[in-house]
C-alpha positions in Angstrom: 7.4 49.9 -0.1 9.2 47.8 2.9 9.3 43.9 2.7 7.1 42.4 5.2 8.2 39.2 6.7 5.5 36.0 6.8 4.2 35.3 10.4 5.7 32.7 12.2 3.3 29.9 13.2 2.6 29.9 16.5 4.9 26.6 18.7 2.9 24.0 19.7 3.3 22.8 23.2 4.5 18.9 24.1 1.1 18.1 26.3 -1.1 19.9 23.3 1.0 17.8 20.7 0.1 14.9 23.0 -3.3 15.2 23.6 -4.6 14.3 19.8 -2.2 11.3 19.3 -3.4 10.0 23.2 -7.1 9.8 21.8 -5.9 8.9 18.3 -4.5 5.9 20.5 -6.9 5.1 23.1 -9.9 5.4 20.5 -8.8 3.4 18.2 -7.4 0.7 20.6 -11.1 0.3 22.1 -12.3 0.0 18.4 -10.7 -2.6 17.8 -11.5 -4.2 21.6 -15.1 -3.6 20.8 -15.6 -4.4 17.1 -12.6 -6.6 15.8 -12.2 -7.1 12.4 -15.2 -4.9 11.6 -13.6 -1.9 13.0 -12.7 -0.6 10.0 -16.0 -0.9 8.7 -17.2 2.2 10.6 -15.9 2.7 14.3 -12.2 4.0 12.8 -13.9 6.4 10.9 -15.7 8.3 13.7 -12.8 7.6 16.2 -10.5 10.0 13.2 -13.2 12.4 13.0 -13.4 13.1 16.6 -9.7 12.9 17.1 -9.5 15.3 14.4 -12.1 17.4 16.4 -9.5 17.4 19.1 -6.7 18.1 17.1 -8.3 21.2 15.8 -9.4 22.4 19.8 -6.2 21.8 20.6 -4.7 24.1 17.4 -7.1 26.6 18.1 -5.8 27.0 21.6 -2.6 27.5 20.2 -3.4 29.9 18.2 -4.1 28.6 14.7 -7.1 29.8 12.5 -10.0 28.1 12.3 -10.1 28.9 8.4 -6.3 27.5 8.0 -6.9 24.2 9.6 -9.7 24.0 7.3 -7.9 24.7 4.2 -4.9 22.3 5.7 -8.0 19.6 5.9 -9.3 20.1 2.5 -5.7 19.8 1.1 -4.6 17.1 2.9 -7.6 14.6 1.9 -7.5 16.1 -1.9 -3.5 14.2 -1.4 -5.8 10.9 -0.9 -7.9 11.3 -4.5 -5.6 9.6 -6.5 -5.5 7.1 -4.2 -9.3 6.9 -4.0 -9.7 6.6 -7.9 -7.4 3.4 -8.1 -9.4 2.2 -5.4 -12.9 2.5 -7.2 -10.9 1.4 -10.3 -9.5 -2.3 -8.7 -13.3 -2.8 -7.5 -14.4 -2.7 -10.7 -11.4 -4.9 -12.2 -11.8 -7.5 -9.8 -15.8 -7.1 -10.4 -15.0 -7.6 -14.5 -12.2 -10.6 -14.0 -14.2 -12.7 -11.6 -16.8 -12.6 -14.6 -14.3 -12.8 -17.5 -12.8 -16.2 -16.2 -9.2 -14.0 -15.7 -9.4 -14.7 -11.8 -10.3 -18.4 -12.4 -7.6 -18.9 -15.1 -4.9 -17.7 -12.3 -6.4 -20.2 -9.8 -6.4 -22.7 -12.2 -3.1 -22.7 -13.7 -2.1 -21.8 -10.2 -2.5 -25.1 -8.1 -0.9 -27.0 -11.6 2.1 -24.8 -10.8 2.0 -24.4 -6.9 2.8 -26.4 -3.9 1.1 -26.2 -0.4 5.7 -27.0 0.5 6.7 -23.6 -1.0 3.4 -22.0 -2.3 4.1 -18.6 0.5 7.8 -18.7 -0.6 6.8 -18.8 -4.4 4.1 -16.3 -4.2 6.6 -13.6 -2.8 9.4 -14.5 -5.7 6.5 -13.6 -8.0 5.3 -10.7 -6.6 9.0 -9.0 -6.4 9.8 -9.4 -9.9 6.4 -8.2 -10.9 6.5 -5.7 -8.8 10.8 -4.5 -9.7 9.2 -4.6 -13.3 6.4 -2.0 -12.8 7.2 -0.2 -9.6 4.3 -0.8 -8.4 2.8 -2.6 -5.0 -0.9 -1.4 -6.1 -0.9 -2.8 -9.7 0.9 -6.1 -8.1 -1.7 -6.6 -5.0 -4.9 -6.0 -7.7 -3.7 -8.3 -10.2 -1.2 -11.2 -9.2 -2.2 -10.5 -5.7 -5.8 -11.5 -6.6 -4.9 -14.6 -8.1 -2.1 -15.9 -5.6 -5.4 -15.3 -3.0 -8.1 -17.5 -5.1 -5.1 -20.1 -5.3 -5.0 -20.3 -1.7 -8.4 -20.2 -1.0 -8.6 -23.7 -2.8 -5.7 -25.3 -1.5 -6.7 -24.6 2.1 -3.6 -22.0 3.0 -3.9 -19.5 5.3 -5.1 -16.3 3.8 -3.2 -14.5 6.1 -0.2 -15.5 5.6 -0.9 -15.1 1.5 -1.5 -11.9 1.7 1.6 -11.1 4.3 3.5 -13.1 1.3 1.7 -10.6 -1.4 3.3 -7.7 0.4 6.5 -9.1 1.3 7.2 -9.1 -2.6 5.0 -6.5 -3.7 7.2 -4.0 -1.1 10.4 -5.3 -2.4 9.9 -3.9 -5.5 8.1 -1.0 -4.6 11.4 0.5 -2.9 13.8 -0.9 -5.4 12.2 -0.6 -8.8 13.3 2.8 -10.7 9.7 3.1 -11.9 8.2 3.7 -8.5 6.7 6.3 -7.3 7.9 5.7 -3.9 11.5 5.0 -4.4 11.9 8.7 -6.5 9.6 10.1 -3.7 12.5 8.6 -0.9 15.5 9.9 -3.4 13.7 13.6 -4.3 13.0 14.3 -0.4 16.6 12.8 0.3 17.9 14.9 -2.1 19.9 11.7 -3.6 20.9 10.3 -7.1 18.4 7.6 -7.7 20.5 4.7 -9.0 23.0 5.3 -6.5 20.2 5.3 -3.9 18.9 1.9 -5.5 22.0 0.1 -5.4 22.7 1.3 -1.6 19.3 0.0 -1.1 19.5 -3.2 -2.1 22.5 -3.6 0.9 19.1 -3.3 3.4 16.4 -5.0 1.0 18.3 -8.2 -0.3 19.0 -9.4 3.6 15.5 -8.3 4.5 14.0 -9.9 1.4 16.1 -13.4 2.5 14.9 -13.8 5.9 11.7 -13.0 4.6 11.9 -16.3 2.2 13.4 -18.3 4.5 10.1 -17.5 7.4 7.4 -18.4 4.5 9.6 -21.2 3.0 9.3 -22.9 6.7 5.8 -21.8 7.2 4.9 -24.4 3.9 2.7 -27.0 5.1 3.9 -30.3 4.0 1.8 -32.5 2.5 0.3 -33.6 -0.5 -2.8 -31.3 -2.3 -5.3 -33.5 -4.3 -5.8 -30.9 -7.0 -7.5 -33.0 -9.2 -11.4 -32.7 -7.6 -10.4 -29.0 -7.9 -9.3 -28.7 -11.0 -12.2 -31.3 -12.7 -14.6 -29.0 -10.9 -13.7 -25.6 -12.3 -13.1 -27.4 -16.1 -17.3 -27.7 -15.6 -17.7 -24.2 -15.0 -15.4 -22.4 -17.2 -13.4 -22.8 -20.4 -10.0 -21.7 -19.2 -7.5 -20.8 -22.0 -4.4 -19.2 -21.6 -6.7 -16.3 -23.7 -8.1 -15.4 -20.7 -5.2 -14.0 -19.3 -4.5 -11.4 -22.0 -6.3 -8.5 -19.5 -3.4 -9.2 -17.3 -1.0 -9.0 -19.8 -2.7 -6.1 -20.6 -2.4 -4.4 -17.3 1.1 -5.4 -16.5 2.3 -4.1 -19.5 0.5 -0.8 -19.8 2.5 -0.5 -15.9 5.6 -1.2 -17.6 5.2 1.4 -19.9 4.5 3.9 -17.4 0.7 4.4 -17.9 -1.0 6.1 -14.9 -2.3 3.1 -12.8 -6.3 4.9 -12.9 -5.9 4.5 -16.1 -4.1 1.3 -16.6 -6.6 -0.3 -13.8 -9.6 0.8 -15.3 -8.5 -0.2 -19.0 -8.1 -3.6 -17.4 -11.9 -3.8 -15.9 -13.0 -2.2 -19.3 -11.3 -5.5 -21.3 -11.6 -7.7 -18.4 -15.5 -6.9 -19.1 -15.6 -7.4 -23.1 -13.8 -10.6 -22.3 -17.0 -11.7 -20.3 -19.1 -11.1 -22.8 -17.5 -12.7 -25.6 -15.6 -15.5 -23.2 -18.2 -16.4 -20.6 -21.4 -14.6 -22.4 -23.7 -17.3 -20.3 -22.0 -16.3 -17.0 -23.3 -12.5 -18.0 -26.6 -13.7 -19.0 -27.5 -15.5 -15.6 -25.5 -12.7 -13.7 -27.8 -10.1 -14.9 -31.3 -12.2 -15.1 -33.0 -9.7 -17.5 -33.8 -11.6 -20.8 -36.6 -8.8 -21.2 -34.2 -6.8 -22.8 -32.6 -7.2 -26.0 -29.1 -9.2 -25.7 -27.1 -6.4 -26.5 -28.5 -4.4 -23.5 -28.4 -7.2 -21.5 -24.3 -7.8 -22.1 -23.6 -4.0 -21.5 -25.7 -4.0 -18.3 -24.0 -7.3 -16.6 -20.8 -5.3 -17.7 -21.9 -2.4 -16.2 -23.2 -3.5 -12.7 -20.1 -5.9 -12.1 -17.8 -2.8 -12.2 -20.2 -0.6 -10.6 -21.3 -3.4 -7.6 -19.2 -6.4 -8.2 -20.2 -10.0 -10.0 -22.2 -12.3 -7.7 -21.2 -16.1 -9.0 -24.4 -18.4 -9.6 -22.6 -21.4 -10.8 -24.1 -23.5 -8.0 -20.1 -24.6 -6.7 -20.2 -23.6 -3.5 -15.7 -22.9 -3.1 -16.3 -21.5 -6.8 -19.2 -18.6 -6.1 -17.2 -18.0 -2.8 -14.5 -17.5 -4.3 -15.8 -15.1 -7.5 -18.8 -13.1 -5.7 -16.9 -9.7 -5.2 -15.4 -6.4 -6.9 -17.3 -3.4 -8.0 -16.9 0.2 -6.9 -19.7 0.6 -4.3 -17.8 -2.2 -2.2 -14.6 0.2 -2.0 -16.9 2.7 -0.3 -16.3 1.9 3.3 -12.3 2.1 2.9 -12.4 5.3 0.5 -14.6 6.5 3.9 -11.5 5.7 6.1 -9.1 7.1 3.8 -10.5 9.9 4.0 -11.4 10.6 7.7 -7.4 9.7 8.2 -6.1 12.2 6.0 -8.6 14.9 7.5 -6.7 14.2 10.8 -3.8 13.6 9.2 -4.2 17.5 7.5 -4.6 18.9 11.2 -1.6 17.1 12.5 0.4 18.6 10.2 -0.6 22.1 9.9 -0.8 22.2 13.6 3.1 20.8 13.9 1.7 18.2 16.4 4.4 16.1 14.7 7.3 18.1 14.7 6.8 18.8 18.3 7.0 15.4 19.0 9.8 14.3 16.9 12.2 17.7 17.9 13.3 16.2 20.7 13.8 13.1 19.1 16.1 14.4 16.6 18.1 16.9 19.2 18.9 14.0 21.4 20.4 11.8 18.6 24.0 12.0 19.4 25.4 9.0 17.3 24.7 7.9 13.7 22.5 4.8 14.8 21.0 6.4 16.9 20.1 9.3 14.4 19.1 6.1 12.0 16.3 4.8 15.1 14.6 8.4 15.5 14.5 8.7 11.2 12.4 5.5 11.3 10.8 6.5 14.1 9.4 9.6 13.1 8.7 7.3 9.5 6.4 5.1 11.1 4.8 7.8 13.3 4.1 9.9 10.3 2.5 6.8 8.5 0.0 6.8 12.2 -0.7 10.1 12.5 -0.9 11.8 8.4 -2.3 7.8 7.3 -0.7 8.6 3.8 2.6 6.9 2.4 3.6 9.7 1.0 3.7 12.4 3.8 5.3 9.8 5.4 8.1 9.6 2.9 8.3 13.5 2.3 8.1 14.9 5.4 10.8 12.7 7.9 13.1 13.1 4.5 13.1 16.8 4.5 13.1 17.0 8.3 16.3 14.7 8.6 18.3 16.3 5.6 20.1 18.8 7.8 21.1 16.3 10.4 22.6 14.2 8.3 24.2 16.9 6.1 25.5 18.2 9.5 27.2 14.3 10.0 28.6 14.2 6.1 26.4 11.0 5.6 25.9 10.8 2.4 22.0 11.5 1.2 21.7 7.9 -0.4 21.8 6.6 3.3 19.2 8.9 3.8 17.1 8.2 1.5 17.2 3.9 1.5 16.5 4.8 5.5 13.3 6.1 4.4 12.2 3.4 1.7 13.1 0.9 4.6 10.6 2.7 7.4 8.1 5.0 5.2 7.3 2.5 2.5 7.4 -0.6 3.7 5.5 0.0 7.1 2.4 2.1 5.7 0.7 -1.0 4.5 0.5 -2.3 8.2 -1.5 0.3 9.3 -5.2 -0.3 9.2 -6.4 3.4 8.5 -3.3 4.3 6.4 -4.1 4.7 2.7 -1.9 1.6 1.6 -3.0 -0.5 4.7 -6.7 0.4 3.8 -6.2 -0.8 -0.1 -4.2 -3.7 0.6 -7.1 -5.1 2.9 -9.8 -3.7 0.3 -8.2 -5.7 -1.8 -6.8 -8.7 -0.7 -10.1 -9.6 1.1 -8.4 -9.6 4.8 -7.9 -7.2 7.5 -4.9 -5.2 7.8 -4.3 -6.4 11.4 -4.8 -9.9 10.0 -2.2 -10.0 7.3 0.6 -7.4 9.5 2.0 -10.1 11.3 3.1 -12.3 8.3 4.1 -9.4 6.1 7.8 -9.8 7.3 9.6 -8.0 4.7 7.7 -4.9 5.4 8.2 -5.5 9.1 12.1 -6.8 9.0 13.2 -3.7 6.8 13.3 -1.3 9.9 15.5 -3.4 12.0 17.7 -4.3 9.5 18.6 -0.5 8.5 18.8 0.6 12.4 21.3 -2.5 12.4 23.3 -1.5 9.8 23.2 2.3 11.8 24.0 0.7 14.9 27.1 -1.7 13.1 28.2 1.0 10.8 28.0 -0.8 8.2 27.4 1.1 4.7 27.2 4.6 6.6 29.1 6.1 4.1 29.9 9.7 4.1 30.7 12.7 1.6 34.5 12.4 2.1 34.6 9.0 0.7 32.1 10.0 -2.6 34.1 11.9 -5.3 32.8 15.0 -5.8 31.2 15.3 -8.9 28.6 12.2 -8.0 27.4 14.7 -5.5 23.9 15.4 -5.7 22.0 18.0 -4.1 19.5 20.1 -4.9 20.1 23.7 -6.2 18.7 25.7 -3.0 21.8 23.4 -1.3 24.4 24.2 -3.8 23.6 27.8 -3.4 24.1 27.6 0.5 
């Protein structure tokens, strides 16, 4: 029986590719104009679903089948299940840590150690060190980041700048740690060696972090912060000890030994609930307010509700109650709604070849190394916007540009470094991207509010383009020892 070649997918026209992209830009801009910070609470989701329908009709017109488009949407949304379950676990963790005193302990000791003069600067360094150690920006934001946001609130610091500082430090590790999923995906997509990639990555990452640190140091607010009255207020309502940090230490330890993020964070939530029962039983009783139940069932119900719907503080101190009344899986559902609608749009866009059609001319026009890197960076950012997923933005451009980088004899590490400098860090700046939505939900600050202060994330793409234009560290295969060249098996057979 003769082999029948697989049919080529229909070719997308450039006008057809531009229609859903233009619709996305117009509708999302209108959403933010009409609804402001509330745009991500429903209006953006409607816009993304409408754009998904537009992209579907365009794809059908170009010869794609409805079933294959439907399957693409299902597959794309399924890739977000990992992020969705982590979000649910983080919601539970915030609820039980607020009730147990873990968040308050981070605030209590943070107020004593940090000063407004260097708070943002220190927040970046703390998050950078932890993220390099555990390789997860999401875990850093969901643990250390929450505590730093609390400290900033009590100090009267700007929450948007604080969130930008948390992201800057967290993403330094996310693109520099050998434990990071994003780092490993960038090296796999580019066909580079992990540790060679990390070494080359530091050439652009350290200058970007250095510039960001100077900006955050400049943004520090000189002046004396009177901490004593705030500490006394906390001491009246919580018995703070170093034991309150044990849930945090456990989570960071599990992350360090590479436990799956969902498992790690959910265990942290459960341990936070146990600590609440042991160390702050009165808080649990007052929160649940069901004296007709036996004591043990009141404790179980209190932890259960905090994990499901969040904790509501009733100390009577407005600043403390506002800080600790948060968390719960239920409060993450709007963010999950945003992620699912964004991934549905991304699935149609990817299947119909819309992004490939738009980027193709840019790739062909890139004659110099600087133009090639600029095209790659633009592609990665566009993918983060259109596909709404960091992993797609890492893998798709990495694979699209491998041939062009090989033709110019550029080492794979140059490609993986540029992918990390663009796809990894800019994902958190897009409100409907899974990373941007997660950070907004976790830190309690709208994405567009903190995006302008995530200096490391903003600067990194510019630095990698500047290196390419200046010809710095644009290493070629000729400069590399033959035995250190790392290519996938399929390419080695060519």
